[in-house]
SELOPA-222668 format. One record per residue (C-alpha): x negated, y, z negated; chain; residue in one letter; residue number from 1. Coordinates in steps of 0.25 Angstrom, whole numbers, plus 5000, padded with zeros to 4 digits. Layout:
residues N
SITE     px     py     pz   lonu   kedo   bake
SITE      X      Y      Z      A      A    NUM
...
This chain:
residues 326
SITE     px     py     pz   lonu   kedo   bake
SITE   5480   5515   4605      A      M      1
SITE   5471   5509   4594      A      R      2
SITE   5467   5497   4602      A      Q      3
SITE   5463   5506   4614      A      K      4
SITE   5454   5514   4605      A      I      5
SITE   5448   5502   4598      A      E      6
SITE   5445   5496   4612      A      V      7
SITE   5438   5509   4617      A      F      8
SITE   5430   5510   4604      A      C      9
SITE   5425   5496   4605      A      K     10
SITE   5421   5498   4620      A      S     11
SITE   5411   5509   4614      A      K     12
SITE   5406   5498   4604      A      G     13
SITE   5414   5503   4592      A      L     14
SITE   5422   5492   4586      A      D     15
SITE   5424   5496   4572      A      T     16
SITE   5436   5506   4572      A      I     17
SITE   5447   5509   4563      A      G     18
SITE   5460   5518   4563      A      F     19
SITE   5467   5526   4552      A      I     20
SITE   5478   5536   4551      A      P     21
SITE   5472   5550   4552      A      C     22
SITE   5476   5555   4538      A      R     23
SITE   5471   5563   4526      A      R     24
SITE   5462   5555   4517      A      L     25
SITE   5468   5561   4504      A      D     26
SITE   5464   5549   4496      A      E     27
SITE   5449   5554   4497      A      L     28
SITE   5452   5568   4490      A      K     29
SITE   5449   5563   4476      A      T     30
SITE   5437   5556   4481      A      F     31
SITE   5431   5568   4487      A      Y     32
SITE   5434   5577   4476      A      H     33
SITE   5427   5568   4466      A      I     34
SITE   5415   5567   4475      A      R     35
SITE   5415   5582   4475      A      Q     36
SITE   5416   5584   4460      A      V     37
SITE   5405   5573   4458      A      L     38
SITE   5396   5581   4467      A      G     39
SITE   5395   5569   4477      A      L     40
SITE   5399   5577   4489      A      Q     41
SITE   5386   5582   4497      A      N     42
SITE   5383   5592   4508      A      E     43
SITE   5386   5583   4519      A      F     44
SITE   5400   5581   4515      A      E     45
SITE   5412   5590   4518      A      E     46
SITE   5416   5597   4506      A      S     47
SITE   5431   5600   4510      A      D     48
SITE   5438   5587   4506      A      H     49
SITE   5450   5591   4515      A      E     50
SITE   5442   5589   4527      A      K     51
SITE   5437   5576   4522      A      R     52
SITE   5450   5570   4520      A      I     53
SITE   5458   5576   4531      A      N     54
SITE   5456   5570   4545      A      P     55
SITE   5467   5578   4551      A      L     56
SITE   5458   5591   4549      A      S     57
SITE   5451   5585   4561      A      Y     58
SITE   5463   5582   4570      A      M     59
SITE   5476   5587   4564      A      I     60
SITE   5484   5578   4574      A      E     61
SITE   5475   5566   4570      A      G     62
SITE   5483   5553   4568      A      K     63
SITE   5472   5542   4568      A      T     64
SITE   5457   5541   4564      A      I     65
SITE   5449   5531   4571      A      I     66
SITE   5437   5527   4563      A      A     67
SITE   5425   5521   4570      A      I     68
SITE   5412   5514   4565      A      A     69
SITE   5399   5516   4574      A      F     70
SITE   5389   5505   4571      A      P     71
SITE   5375   5510   4571      A      Y     72
SITE   5366   5498   4565      A      Y     73
SITE   5356   5494   4575      A      D     74
SITE   5347   5481   4571      A      L     75
SITE   5336   5486   4580      A      K     76
SITE   5335   5498   4570      A      G     77
SITE   5331   5488   4559      A      Q     78
SITE   5319   5482   4565      A      E     79
SITE   5309   5491   4559      A      T     80
SITE   5308   5495   4545      A      S     81
SITE   5315   5507   4539      A      S     82
SITE   5309   5521   4542      A      N     83
SITE   5318   5528   4532      A      G     84
SITE   5329   5531   4542      A      F     85
SITE   5343   5525   4540      A      S     86
SITE   5348   5516   4551      A      I     87
SITE   5359   5526   4555      A      Y     88
SITE   5349   5536   4558      A      T     89
SITE   5341   5528   4568      A      Q     90
SITE   5350   5530   4580      A      R     91
SITE   5357   5541   4587      A      Q     92
SITE   5364   5552   4579      A      D     93
SITE   5377   5545   4575      A      Y     94
SITE   5385   5558   4575      A      H     95
SITE   5383   5560   4590      A      R     96
SITE   5384   5545   4594      A      V     97
SITE   5397   5543   4586      A      V     98
SITE   5403   5556   4591      A      K     99
SITE   5401   5551   4605      A      H    100
SITE   5408   5538   4603      A      Y    101
SITE   5419   5546   4596      A      L    102
SITE   5421   5556   4607      A      N    103
SITE   5422   5544   4617      A      E    104
SITE   5433   5538   4608      A      I    105
SITE   5440   5551   4607      A      C    106
SITE   5440   5553   4622      A      T    107
SITE   5446   5539   4623      A      Y    108
SITE   5457   5543   4613      A      I    109
SITE   5460   5555   4621      A      Q    110
SITE   5462   5546   4634      A      S    111
SITE   5473   5539   4625      A      L    112
SITE   5480   5552   4623      A      G    113
SITE   5475   5556   4609      A      G    114
SITE   5466   5566   4603      A      Q    115
SITE   5454   5562   4595      A      A    116
SITE   5442   5568   4588      A      I    117
SITE   5429   5560   4583      A      G    118
SITE   5422   5562   4570      A      L    119
SITE   5409   5557   4565      A      V    120
SITE   5401   5560   4552      A      D    121
SITE   5401   5575   4553      A      S    122
SITE   5415   5577   4548      A      N    123
SITE   5422   5578   4535      A      A    124
SITE   5430   5565   4536      A      L    125
SITE   5427   5553   4527      A      P    126
SITE   5422   5543   4538      A      E    127
SITE   5419   5531   4530      A      R    128
SITE   5433   5532   4523      A      Y    129
SITE   5440   5533   4536      A      I    130
SITE   5432   5521   4542      A      A    131
SITE   5436   5514   4529      A      Y    132
SITE   5451   5517   4530      A      L    133
SITE   5450   5513   4545      A      A    134
SITE   5444   5499   4542      A      G    135
SITE   5431   5502   4548      A      I    136
SITE   5424   5496   4536      A      G    137
SITE   5424   5497   4521      A      F    138
SITE   5416   5507   4512      A      I    139
SITE   5405   5499   4504      A      G    140
SITE   5399   5502   4491      A      R    141
SITE   5388   5510   4499      A      N    142
SITE   5399   5520   4503      A      N    143
SITE   5397   5516   4518      A      M    144
SITE   5408   5511   4528      A      I    145
SITE   5404   5496   4530      A      I    146
SITE   5410   5489   4543      A      T    147
SITE   5411   5475   4546      A      K    148
SITE   5402   5474   4558      A      K    149
SITE   5392   5485   4556      A      Y    150
SITE   5391   5486   4541      A      G    151
SITE   5389   5501   4537      A      S    152
SITE   5380   5504   4549      A      Y    153
SITE   5391   5512   4555      A      V    154
SITE   5394   5527   4558      A      F    155
SITE   5408   5532   4557      A      L    156
SITE   5417   5540   4567      A      G    157
SITE   5431   5544   4567      A      E    158
SITE   5441   5548   4577      A      I    159
SITE   5454   5556   4574      A      I    160
SITE   5465   5555   4584      A      T    161
SITE   5479   5559   4586      A      D    162
SITE   5483   5546   4591      A      L    163
SITE   5491   5538   4581      A      E    164
SITE   5485   5525   4580      A      I    165
SITE   5491   5514   4571      A      S    166
SITE   5482   5512   4559      A      C    167
SITE   5481   5513   4544      A      K    168
SITE   5471   5515   4533      A      D    169
SITE   5465   5501   4531      A      Q    170
SITE   5458   5504   4518      A      R    171
SITE   5461   5512   4505      A      R    172
SITE   5452   5522   4498      A      F    173
SITE   5454   5515   4485      A      E    174
SITE   5448   5502   4491      A      E    175
SITE   5434   5508   4494      A      I    176
SITE   5429   5508   4480      A      S    177
SITE   5433   5493   4479      A      E    178
SITE   5421   5489   4489      A      Y    179
SITE   5429   5476   4492      A      A    180
SITE   5420   5473   4504      A      E    181
SITE   5407   5475   4496      A      C    182
SITE   5412   5466   4485      A      G    183
SITE   5401   5464   4474      A      S    184
SITE   5390   5469   4483      A      C    185
SITE   5382   5481   4479      A      E    186
SITE   5369   5480   4487      A      R    187
SITE   5371   5494   4493      A      C    188
SITE   5371   5499   4478      A      L    189
SITE   5358   5492   4475      A      G    190
SITE   5352   5497   4488      A      A    191
SITE   5355   5512   4487      A      C    192
SITE   5342   5519   4483      A      P    193
SITE   5348   5531   4476      A      T    194
SITE   5360   5524   4470      A      R    195
SITE   5369   5533   4478      A      S    196
SITE   5379   5521   4478      A      I    197
SITE   5381   5514   4465      A      N    198
SITE   5391   5507   4457      A      K    199
SITE   5396   5519   4451      A      A    200
SITE   5397   5529   4462      A      S    201
SITE   5392   5534   4476      A      I    202
SITE   5384   5546   4477      A      N    203
SITE   5380   5550   4491      A      P    204
SITE   5372   5562   4486      A      N    205
SITE   5361   5553   4482      A      I    206
SITE   5362   5543   4494      A      C    207
SITE   5348   5541   4500      A      L    208
SITE   5354   5544   4514      A      S    209
SITE   5359   5558   4509      A      Y    210
SITE   5346   5561   4502      A      I    211
SITE   5338   5559   4515      A      T    212
SITE   5348   5569   4522      A      Q    213
SITE   5347   5580   4512      A      K    214
SITE   5339   5592   4515      A      K    215
SITE   5333   5594   4501      A      A    216
SITE   5330   5583   4492      A      I    217
SITE   5324   5583   4478      A      N    218
SITE   5313   5575   4472      A      E    219
SITE   5322   5564   4468      A      K    220
SITE   5328   5562   4481      A      E    221
SITE   5314   5562   4488      A      I    222
SITE   5311   5550   4479      A      K    223
SITE   5325   5543   4483      A      L    224
SITE   5322   5544   4498      A      L    225
SITE   5316   5530   4498      A      K    226
SITE   5309   5533   4511      A      G    227
SITE   5322   5536   4518      A      N    228
SITE   5321   5546   4529      A      V    229
SITE   5336   5547   4533      A      F    230
SITE   5347   5540   4528      A      G    231
SITE   5348   5527   4519      A      C    232
SITE   5352   5513   4522      A      D    233
SITE   5350   5506   4509      A      F    234
SITE   5364   5503   4506      A      C    235
SITE   5367   5499   4520      A      Q    236
SITE   5355   5489   4521      A      L    237
SITE   5360   5483   4508      A      G    238
SITE   5374   5481   4512      A      C    239
SITE   5378   5466   4516      A      P    240
SITE   5388   5471   4526      A      Y    241
SITE   5376   5477   4534      A      N    242
SITE   5368   5464   4535      A      E    243
SITE   5377   5459   4547      A      E    244
SITE   5379   5473   4553      A      A    245
SITE   5380   5473   4568      A      L    246
SITE   5372   5482   4577      A      D    247
SITE   5378   5494   4583      A      S    248
SITE   5383   5492   4597      A      P    249
SITE   5382   5507   4599      A      L    250
SITE   5370   5510   4608      A      E    251
SITE   5368   5524   4602      A      P    252
SITE   5365   5518   4589      A      F    253
SITE   5353   5510   4593      A      Q    254
SITE   5341   5512   4584      A      T    255
SITE   5332   5523   4589      A      L    256
SITE   5317   5519   4589      A      A    257
SITE   5312   5533   4585      A      Y    258
SITE   5320   5532   4572      A      M    259
SITE   5312   5521   4567      A      Q    260
SITE   5298   5528   4567      A      E    261
SITE   5290   5528   4554      A      E    262
SITE   5293   5540   4544      A      A    263
SITE   5281   5547   4548      A      R    264
SITE   5287   5550   4562      A      V    265
SITE   5299   5558   4555      A      Y    266
SITE   5290   5564   4545      A      A    267
SITE   5282   5571   4556      A      E    268
SITE   5293   5574   4566      A      M    269
SITE   5294   5587   4573      A      D    270
SITE   5306   5594   4579      A      N    271
SITE   5304   5588   4592      A      A    272
SITE   5304   5574   4587      A      Y    273
SITE   5316   5577   4578      A      F    274
SITE   5324   5583   4590      A      K    275
SITE   5320   5572   4599      A      E    276
SITE   5322   5560   4590      A      K    277
SITE   5329   5562   4577      A      I    278
SITE   5339   5573   4580      A      N    279
SITE   5347   5563   4588      A      S    280
SITE   5348   5553   4576      A      T    281
SITE   5358   5553   4565      A      S    282
SITE   5348   5559   4555      A      C    283
SITE   5344   5571   4565      A      G    284
SITE   5355   5580   4560      A      W    285
SITE   5347   5582   4547      A      R    286
SITE   5335   5588   4554      A      G    287
SITE   5321   5585   4555      A      K    288
SITE   5315   5589   4541      A      N    289
SITE   5324   5581   4532      A      V    290
SITE   5320   5568   4540      A      I    291
SITE   5305   5573   4540      A      R    292
SITE   5306   5575   4525      A      R    293
SITE   5312   5561   4522      A      N    294
SITE   5301   5555   4531      A      A    295
SITE   5290   5562   4524      A      I    296
SITE   5296   5558   4510      A      I    297
SITE   5296   5544   4515      A      R    298
SITE   5281   5545   4519      A      L    299
SITE   5278   5551   4506      A      A    300
SITE   5284   5539   4499      A      R    301
SITE   5275   5530   4507      A      E    302
SITE   5262   5538   4503      A      G    303
SITE   5260   5545   4516      A      S    304
SITE   5253   5558   4517      A      D    305
SITE   5265   5568   4520      A      I    306
SITE   5256   5581   4520      A      Q    307
SITE   5254   5579   4535      A      K    308
SITE   5269   5582   4537      A      F    309
SITE   5269   5596   4532      A      K    310
SITE   5272   5606   4542      A      G    311
SITE   5280   5619   4545      A      D    312
SITE   5292   5614   4537      A      S    313
SITE   5293   5619   4523      A      P    314
SITE   5305   5609   4521      A      Y    315
SITE   5295   5597   4524      A      I    316
SITE   5283   5603   4517      A      N    317
SITE   5291   5605   4504      A      D    318
SITE   5295   5590   4503      A      Y    319
SITE   5280   5586   4507      A      I    320
SITE   5276   5595   4495      A      G    321
SITE   5285   5589   4486      A      Q    322
SITE   5281   5575   4490      A      L    323
SITE   5266   5578   4489      A      S    324
SITE   5268   5582   4474      A      K    325
SITE   5272   5568   4470      A      K    326
């Protein structure tokens, strides 16, 4: 059964797959509690820890979790200088693309006599940890899953099935903090502009990628943006495992030319442009104005006249006002 599923996935271009028993992840209880006490849990995370550690809440009959890595790196996307958009945003919305692949795999599992549900990102489960247990890759000092073939340039998806497939956890929770595969390398720590990752701790609430996605940012956070419009790749670009990362074989993740325009295009975009272009990408979910705001902040850093971007949006006008006082 396992081999059949692996062969089917590979026929779709998915060759980084792992299997673990569908079980409660009780070893994460203390970890999540400490993060909550320290104020490290943000609004994008599920506050109910029971939902985060119990895959059976999604399928009570679940016997196996299939973890799959979806590579998205596209070398063609690196031929131009960065315009402030993270590599992952410069292609079709991964939620839709990954879900499409998962649905195909679930349909195949049903043809084998099993039931299955596919999950991607917008669920409560700890996807990186599940991928780690399944042997998809290891979790590096930058807190990202790093695969052998594609480095950290992967999206993650899971399938819970009631098929009982022979498998076991390949890693242990305690091993993560040893960073065995990273060795003495700390390049990602030095590359992080906000010190979200450092020798002492990991604080996602000051991660530059997180700041670009917040609806309200303060003066300090505006200064930290470093010209980023959406997302951040500094720790990935500094990682030696990404130097030899292979291009994605998945056609839907080819780089979109219109995601490589200069910042001015996004600063002045209207609803029509957003709906036609940006809404179908991985940053479209956040809406037009957050992206416009960040693009305007980038232009202000470059010394451009940002007054011309004023309009009927109080949200945008407020940030232009703040920037103009500096």
